[in-house]
Steps between C-alpha positions, in 0.01 A plus 500: 500500500257568780243240586217717375670559168571130452139412587374752250735356233371149569139625471581667173647180363208285607256747353695507174493121479128488577432763237697313239326176589163664468595649164568153363220321677221564241681355200638217716159375618359532148733224388522133572758240407620157597759490773835330479741509786801717418851392589672683782680807368860460386768717654608820339203733488458778747165353592638171624624450846871436523565130529265394222608209286748615239576355162693645216223457251400761248132565443393334179187477293154482658413145397648168398375160384420249776561126454134446410523756227296766685642849549620543853538843656844586627516680831691828493793599711575825668787713385644813655293803402153348508264423786293267281624169368533464123581223260620735228866497410507883484288711728455879528871577537843358437629263767860384462558159657846388610564144612756367742664331200530840327685641800742209518560504122596867522792423732368748760616411852196664662145595407593864563777485237262351246226758553742794490629378161149475354391756244207594724756648741578806289702699751521674838533176698794420722632196683707413804820596311405866448749705698355773722136412432287540808362145486818290525456125481182498289390472138188645332340506155374807312257417221470731200775730615311625802666473836454196727221658700269486194537117457308257717667169586271224629585153629232243430262783419546663841673818613809476717679763707744725316867508583569689823699771320397689185693539172620855463362564847139512375405206276356203691524159330495128561848353530535234229795348687262346751353271235639143518571417136449126538144564624390699195250325274455789259477877487226703332559862404204721418649788312166675477507725803220615729295181494237609745503203738861559607497850641707812485851363450435297181527797264777357285391136530496196718754221558340192653748235620321170529652233722504123469237305692386141537856380434572135569846351534837664553705725277857600578677770296849646517714726282827690514624782281753774459620781277796460268653830603471420869232543766133415497560146621155356561362191667137399515351205683131427533257229612138455400294227659139405541269225594127427510257475214225763533238280329590172675643609832311827520817694581838599354806652663760667278827630652777694327834622631785668320832665570684731263836674527695733272843645562444827309728709282712811570614768261849358534391176331400657166746648250303816425458592868816354656687833493190723522634684192244580236694800351541319170123469457267764360394712797713305744756615760764356730278394789721373784412650842718805532621716793632857464519854636290747304738799485438836324716357215294184467521147637827410673606149601560423868863473616541210548208329325475223754512120476386358164447837335695677224508844344292527181369777277190686607412601145328176394390411854126441555499702823700805380514540118751787523878545492688388809595183683323257734579190703313203351459146624341208319176418681374240253536218755286701744192518281258232384357435156303207642412436862604209718184308585382213718134418472282224649133437432247253648141454387242254634162464332227266620167431322203318650193370323214564740229381264438425132487873426686662786875533562703673765865592508771631728816664370815595694793668330821650630815652353831605657739712291840653586659733251836680507568786261813716496416855401844659456744681719380741768587864441396860556552851378367752249686317227382151588302308241198523729482834683520414869248598768489468875261591781613802705309541824315825508541546121374179340636342189781696342795443272794306649785680324785546749790732447858497627672837518198633313557261207218253418591133522356216301603159632433126438598217734653174367226264617154389390162620613287184519127467554399167648134422476316238701146450365230261620165442335214273600142444406222287647177467308197278535198457281206295388339471161226304332225489246126448495234463239157669475205407281459843347807710578783280367798344668692717743856493628580667825814558705609681813840548659679685777869573515773677685836582344794699634837625379765586759835639392799655668800677353842556644718755322864429587786750487294814530697814596426648841464868421607636840814279522608602152433870567687497834811353335496748210464790747827389665727488193633726230556427133862418577429278799203315353592130484287265286632192678407641843163613368419157353564328839341758724323327796124525483498652150301215345171358620200300382159647443195281547146522364195277553178474302180294506221475252179304584188405309185331625242394244159349474358402158171346390376436146207330330448462128326304227571475129143385419261719694247475218500450128425751228492423125870579460618294800519501875523803734768493773486689828737531795534694821785550737592686814834570668623655823857601567698643786829648391778628725852630436772587751852618428713608791749782436865416529767689691565864415857492627649408163583682180223445247270335757217257423206681654184377333216466749145379435220385727159460330206261472160488339195282430359435156165350420397409147224334299516409133292329236524374139233412247571337163225522236502342153349736243554280197652157463825674410466812714488542877548779748624511858428766755655506843552748780662541837419726791789569742472680827829618651501613859738786426321669212159340419337298229552459125309303240700359205313360195642277229348431155624235257384354167601177331441415136579162340386508134675168433639229724860603432464874574403671822496879532446687823495851639454651845475825686539561874499798724650461842743645750817434695490575869805672651736252663543521874850637439372777273252595768691461825875515429659726759815573300743308286843616386599373159673630187484475123692620194377826356683563177863409571493547876334345801273693732357404838123483541276488805171319433203580724159329506174687448187378685284722281583312182212392277485182290635500150226458243558255217356411163608182321436411135586171335435358151643172374455170324610139518524312167557125482476406129632151570540279801873581500469877453404779739541870441391771745512878484393768750487880515471658839464850641523589869415854606563602865393841628582657834828307488666477844851631456727784607565833337750488211838457669680635190309827518560519875875459456514749219302754699688441829845361417740387771254419777614223733167320438160555346180436694256321272157419650269269307232678308225428251644657187474469127410182310660197343407366159657182368413302188656195340468176312561139593515199275545127548576219255519125526562271201571127526639291214505119520782337299670162479783631718278640768262784578617858461311775679559869439343732758533871574368759740576863413395837636530851356460819704347760269444790739586572864404860568528692826473877463728746680793258460835539333357334187141490375515123434709246683446216247831406347722704735629518856336829606293314763819466707426849621149412621353279772443232231864404473690343213521521122212388275627348173223470250566134412536200728448142394581133540511243219540125560590222257432161659582159363350183650585145397455182700639578844691810403386862517708798402407871509689797357372834634569846361439784747490845341491844658475789259717813492408819680593860468715677757305798634701569815863480381474626145682326218526151647201304368468145622502222233281191492597185686459135404566199714472134393439216744510126434350221706474122454331224695493121480237266647611166362600354836214373713401742775769748396509828317842642426535860389762760421495860377728779388379855537654778291669265256706777332592669831350840407540780751207740555513826305667802661282769650720767668218626718535195723865569575372794706270270691719204588820532294362227277423531135149367418137540600432225761128518440566352156829311505747305713867421439530136589668408172504147369338282766455121497310262725435129514237319696292189546147412616413163647134411532342189647 
């Protein structure tokens, strides 16, 4: 953004705030009320500065009896999704709260694992174990079935830099692996998207991860675990310490450090994948990497096959599917189902009390992550699972399909391609907050913060085939003199490709709000304002073009964003209130957009709260969608893979969005809570590519398909979400049944292979990724007695129809997890868990054999099998 443009944006924001202030000035000065000093805002809302005091309290009723019998007003707390504090249990939208105890009781080894298993994560999200994704080493979350770029992840109410690489080459997201699990106090998920104060990337919802603060003492935690079938050995060690009482000492320092390792899993360690043979399953084939000559009479095995290979039939082979013979070798040990990981996190948070009503904070946070993922054996040829490309000087990208004596050769080498990722993340943020009281305008809370965060990642792709060395050898032999052993050991044939990426974010935030600006007959009016400035930058350096199937993504872009937002809450009746908010964003690369939000809340009785909201907004193109120079990738189209070449488009316009939400929260007793929501998200001018299926059908056999990003079509998704919590107190303990379920009703994108992606896997052929089963849910049964706590969890993923490989529908999947903890020893908490009690394998989806020779959709499932861990926490 040029200086003049930025200055104009700042002037627009200031004028907007002045106009809004003037609009409310007349009714404000017509009122008077007594002033009581408000407490400093609690952490969690977008309007609080990161570093605010955090407690895991839930907003309760608005008043309680004081010791003298008088009614005493309870001060509200801020929750994610509202700029204005509230003391109501249920506000204008559903907010799901997850405590640190919930995460531990689930048996999840990381916060990322827990969030990906939640029902809110309906599909299209991938983690560090997804083979051949373009963001290796990282994990994202995709709320309501939209891709990760539509979900906003905050830490302590503040934005952080996205991961240096993008999922699928386009979708930027915050890497959940950087979050130290021992530092989490609780997590709030706003499933109502497009809350105006958050900006353009909160269309599907907001995940706010709130860290522990003001900790005193020392907590040491350690656990080890492993899978029954082998692999996935894990170890986790963490320290949490703090000293200083903020009220007495006027400061507190909280420090957390953790180290996590997992050994990963290969296809060779699971029965169903150990031979890469799915021919006995509906839609499956024999899937071992296979080498052969493609003769006029069909596939013909090499003579000899070479070390470790044997002659097999070509008829049921995934690569050929026709009569003949091939040389196959088991590559299961050369491909990962789960990555090897080493991860270290450190977080330091300091709070200072500068006065009775003013606090300051400083927060430093760093993460170092190394990930190793084997992605199968290297190969080439027209009959390879992934059609091979290479860069030919003077010609550009073209098919790498060598021939010997005029006969095409398809060949796989007996070694593993491995991507090693080294990722570093850090953030430094500083802020100050406080409160003040006025005689006529209520009590105000204010906060301001500044932060810098950065993600740096590098990938090394080992055992890549040097195209020129391979071609020179093949030019020197005939079919009769070709020697697999000599070819496998050819000097200089294999090399390592390297890529480097950096994502940076600088932020400035300021908010001011009051929940009691003035009083009307039905209650008190709340008002809040906020402003935000961001500088975003993204750099991805292209890798070497010397190799077959090179990694060539290149991006270099940056922009400034200035925004101002407001919220006003007005009680209409004692049981009815409305909220109106809006946000103006000015992007340096395409201009300004105003996004309004309207919400209504109706509470006819204390036990029942109903709410509804409507928002119109936008999603700005990511820097990759705008400035990507070219990225070679591939995807399955029908029952074959095709190469694609993605190109950015600087003329892209924002996607326009409309969000609708209607729901209720019913608490008929103190032990019962039932919630239900309907949502609709409509996105026009969707940024995508032309339909790849149509392109392949119209132009079959091309070495690759150039797919620039364009504003095309629309997306319309609707669904339902429900929650339940019921506690029962008995003589043998307290039983609590809780559930969180989601149902995708519609997921429509026109000009696609199917009209509606809900309940099928048609979205695999789009930029949005994996399958979208209609149902996803978690149900917990917890028993607490004395010092014991036990939780049984049922995780359910519904079936989905097969729309790509006809006749092989995918059944539902259930997994049961059990955890137990004991706190009867002073200072100690002992815990153990078993995930996947009945050792269920994910359901078979043959489409994914074409992608990575696996058998399930990795955006929905993982094949760890029965996994157990034990651990202990010592606190003093």
